[in-house]
N, C-alpha and C positions, 0 to 999 in steps of 0.2 A: 389588458388581459382580464380586467375585472378584479374585484376584491377576492382575496384568497381566503378559503375556509380553513378552520382548524385542522381538518383532515388533510388538506393540501399542504399546509405548513408541516404537518407530521410526515407526509411523504417526502417533502423536500429535505427534512432533517435526516430521514433514512438514507436518501441518496448521498447527501453530504457526509454523513457519518460513515458510510461504507467506503467512500473515496478517501476521506481524510484520515490519516492514521500515522503510525510511526514512520511510514515512507516520507512524510512531510519533513522529518528531521534530516533525512539524507539529501533532500532536494537542493538546498543551498550549497552543500558540499560538492555534489556532482555537477551542478550547473554553474554555480558561482565561480568556480575556477576558470571557466571560459570567459567570464566577464558578465557584468550586469545586463547590458543591452542584449547581447546574444542569448543570455539566459531567459530574459523576458520574451523575446521572439520565439524561442523554443517552447516555452510554456504555452503561449497563445496557439501555436501550430499544433502542439500535442493535445490541447483542449479541443480544438476544432475537429481533429482526427477522431478522438475518442467519443465526442458527442455524435458524430456521424455514425460511428460503429454502434453506438447505443440505440439510435433510431433504426438502424438496419436490423439489429438484434430484436427490437420490438416487433418489426414486421415478421421476422422469422418465427417469433414466439406466437404471434396471432394466427399463424397457419394452423396451429394445433388447438383443438377444442378444450383440452384440459388446461385450466388457468395456471396451474402450478408447474407446468412443463419447464424443466431446466435445460441447460445446454446439452447435456448428455442425451436426454430423450429427444430433443430437437434434432440433434445430429443423426440419431438413428432413424427418425421418421423421414428426413429429407435425403440423407446421403448413405444410409446403410450401416452395416455392422462395423466396418473398418473405421468409419468416421466416429462412430460411438466409442470404439476402443481408443482412438486418438484423443477424443474429448475426455474420456475417463482418466487416462494416464496423465494428460496435461493438467487436468483439474487437481488431481492428487499431488502432482509435483508442485503446482502453484501454491497450494496450502502448506506443503512441507517446506518449501523455500521461504515463504513468508514467516513461518514459525521459527525456522533456523535463524533468520535475520533478527527477530524479536528476542529470541533466547540469547543470542550473542551479545546484544546490547544490554539486555536485562541482567546478565551475569556481571557485566561491568558496573551497572548501577548498584547491584547488591554488594559487590566488593568495595565500591566507593563508600557506601554507607557503613560497612563493617569497619573500614579503616577509620571512619569518623567517630565511631562509638566504642570500639573494642580496644582493650590495652594491646600494646605492641607485641607482647609475648604470645598473644592469641592469633597473630597474623599467620596465614598459611605460607608455605614456600611459594616463590614467584611462579615456579613452573606448575604449581597446583592451583593457582588462583582461578583459572578458567573453569576447572572442574568444580571447585567449591561454589563458585558463582552460579554456574548452570544448575547444579543440584539445589542450591538455596532458592533460586528464582522459581524453579519448577515446584519445589516443595511448598513455597508460600502461595503462589498464584495458580499453579496447576490444581491445587486442592479445591479452588473455587470452581474450576471446570468440572472436577469430579462430582461436585454437589449438584450439578445440573443447570438447566436453563434459568430457573427462577433465581438461583444464587448469583449467576453471572449477571442477570438483569439488574438486580438490586445493587450489586457492587459496581457495575458499569455506570449506573445513574450517578452514583457518588463521584466516580472518576470523571465523568463528562462535565459535571458542574465544576470540578477542579480544573479541567482542561480549558473550558471556556473562560473562567475567571482569570487563569494564569495568562492566557493568550491576550485578553483585553488589557490586562495590566502591563504585559510585556510590550505591546505595540505602543500604548499611550506613553510609557515612560522611556522607551528606547529611541523615539523619534529625535529628541535633542542630541543623541549621541551618534547619529548617522553622519558619516563624513562624505561629503559630495565627491571628493577625489577618489575614494574607494569605488564609487559607482562608475568611474570612468576607466578604471583598470580593466584590461581584457586580454585574453589569450584564446581567440576563437578556435584554434586547432583542437582544443579539448572538448568543444561543445557537442560534437557528433556522438562521442562516447556516452553522453548523458541521456540520449534519446530513450533507451529502454526504461530508465528510472522515471523519466517524465511520463511515459505511457502508463507505467504501473501506478503512478500517483493520481491519475484521472479515471481509475477503474471503479465504477459503481455498478457494473453489469450484474453482479451476483444477486442483487436485490430485486431485479426486474420481475421474476415470477411472483415474489411476495407482493409487489406493488399491484400486479394484475389482480390478485385476490383481494387486496386491501381496497382497491377502487372498483371492485366488482365488474371488471372488464370494460370500464368506461374509458375508451381510447383517448377521448379528448382530454380528460383529466390526467391520464397517465402521461401524455405528451407534454402537457403544461408543466407537470411536476418534474419530469426528466430534464426539461430545459432549465427551469428556474433553480432546481436543486443542484444541477451541474455548475451553475454560475457561482455558487457559494465556495466550493473548493478553489476555483480559479481566483476569486478575490482574496481568499486566505493565503494562497500560495504567492501571489504577487506582493502582498504585504510582508509575508515572511521572508521572501527573497530580498526585498528592499532592506529590511531590518538587519538580517545577518550579513549580507554582502556589504552593506553600508557601515557596519560596525567592525568588521575584520578586514585587514589588508589581504591582498592576494598572496604576497610573499612575506617571509620573515619567520622569526622564531615562533611567534604565536600568530598564526595566519590560517587562511582556508586550506592552503596546501599542506601545512604542518599537521592540521587536524585530519585531513584525508589520509595521511600516511600513518596515523596512530592505530593501535590494535582495537581501540574502542572509540570510534569517531564521535558518536553521540555524546558520550560522557566527557570526552576531551573538548567537544564544541562548547559544552556548558562551562568548562574550566577556562577556555580561551576567552569567552565573553566576560566571565568574571574579571579577568585580568585587564581587559580593555575598557570595561564600563564600571565606574565607581558606584557605590551605593548598595546596601544590603537588599533593598526591596526589589530592584531589578534582577539582581543575582538570584534571589529566591524565586522570582517569577519564571526565570529561564529554567532553573532546575525543576520546578513544579511542572511547567509545560512539557518538558522532555519526558518526565516521569509519567504523567497522565497520558500523553500521546502514545507512549510505548505500551502501557498497560491496557488501554482501551482496545488497541489493535490486537495485542496478544490474546485477550479474552475472546474477542470476536472470531479470530482465526482458529484458535484452539477449539472453541465450541463447534464451529462449522466443520472442522476436520473430524472431530470425534463423531458428530452426527452423520457425516458422509461415510465414515468407516462403518458405523453401526448399521446404516442402511445397506451399504454395499456388501457387507459380509454377514448380514442377518444376526447381529449381536444384540442380545436383550439388554437394554440400557438400565433397566430397573433392578437387575440382579447384581448384588455388590461385587461378587467375584468376577463376573463378566465385565463389569464396569472398570475394574482394575485392569483387566486385559485390554480394554478399550483405551485406557490412559497410557498403557505401555505402547500400544500401537500408534498412539498420537504423538507421544513425546520422545520415545526411544530413537527413531531415525534422525530427527534434527539434533538431538543431544550427541549422538555418535558422530554426526557430521562436524559438529563444533569441536568435540574433544579430539578428533583425528586431524583437524585442519592445522595448517602451518601458520602460527601467529605472525611470522615474518613476512607473509605474503598479503595480498589485498584483504582488508578486513571483511569478515564473513557478512557483516551487515550490508556493506555496499555491494559485495559480490552477489549476494542473494537478491538484493533489490534489482540488480541488472537482469538476472535470470527470470525474475517475475515478469519482466517485460516480454521475454521470449514466450513463456506459457500464455500470457495474456494475448499476444499477437496471434497465436494459434486459435485460442478459444474465442476471442471476441473481435477478431479482425478477419482472419482468413476463413474460418468456418462460417460465420454469419454471411459473409459475401457469397460463398459457394451455395449456402442454403437458400438465400434469397434469389440468386441467379437461377437456380433450378426451379424454385417455386414460381417465380414470375415468368421466365422465358421458356421453360421446358414443360413444366406441368400446368402452366397457365392458371395458377390459383388466383381467385378473386378475393384478395384480402381486404378487410375493412380499413386498413391503413397501408400506405405505401411510402417508404422512406424517400426523401428527396434525392435528386441527382441522377436518377436513372442508371444506365450501364456505366457511365464514367465514374460515378461515385463508388460503385462496386469494384471497379478496376483499381481505383485509388486505394481502397481498403486491402485488396489482394496484394498489390505492389508494396504498399506501406507495411503490411504485416511481414512480407518476405524481407523487406528492407530492415525492419527492426531486428529480426533474427540474424540477418547478415552482420549488422552492427555489433551485436553481442558476440558473435563468433569472431569477428575481427578484433574486438577488445580482448577476448580470451587468448587469441593467438598472437597478441601484441602487434597486430598489423596497424591498428589505429593508435594515434598518440594518446596516452593517458597520463595524468599527472604523476 
């Protein structure tokens, strides 16, 4: 493929950074309970499916002359008003669901820290811990979003350095603690329920319009960056899956299944790994990685949602009072969802990750397939790039998208077996 330029490396990091986030923390929980080998196969199939949808979305994007066309304007141009409305609603729900997931786990991390540093007399009642954790997390890190893109950029750079450092340390020092017998345990009946989470974990499609601008509509460079950048999350996920599933047994008091059933699975995953793996360095790396992965994702999603709401409702972001209104619109719905949710049911982090897959299936599987089908075979548009696979590939995307939605409905209705 030739030597990569600094700009191409930057584009690849944008792709990887958009896909990799706090969803990575839920992957070994949702897929690992089905067994290591089934989980790896599911990850590879999910990667191939989402890479195909990414190239189909690129073709649909290139139908429009404006380089910054997003999924909403693309749907309106090809499929009309109702498709635009569907895209608008699903995009909004996608960001709210992601934010709810991150707030839920962020509240657990805040309270874990509070218990570590505060005297016992300052501990809130157990029934109020969720509320204090949510407000504390939003107060600390939502204020960064309030300050705007520049503040988020600088803070995120620091968190990304911490994330990469913690991940490298974690992988290097955890390999000796991986147990081969844990990698042979499996319960494949659970793997189907993990499909929506796997799909959500390979989603970098949001960044495509920005890449088209960044590479000045150079299709060859964009395609190269999309392919190579998408391989980075795949490699990270395969390593992460091996580390977590190899260090925790499937069953037992401190296991993958016990963590899945906890109110704060990410926080308890860190605690479980601490118990199984000796040494302060590895324990610190695990905690730091979880913390930085959660925060980088939270900042990106919260900023994207606030910008989306500002554009959609015509809110002036530079006016202090209107910016407060914008923050309320951004954080109030997911906060209410968390505070009104039943802590004895499926953890909101894992539940929200599953529903992300539904919204992604609509936005980045079903709609792109329909847009390209109409553009190619009805309107006969001569695009400068055509995604591979012809009609069969578009049919796979349509059927796959419907299948992802069906899986999540089956999980919600307790039709599919879940741990």
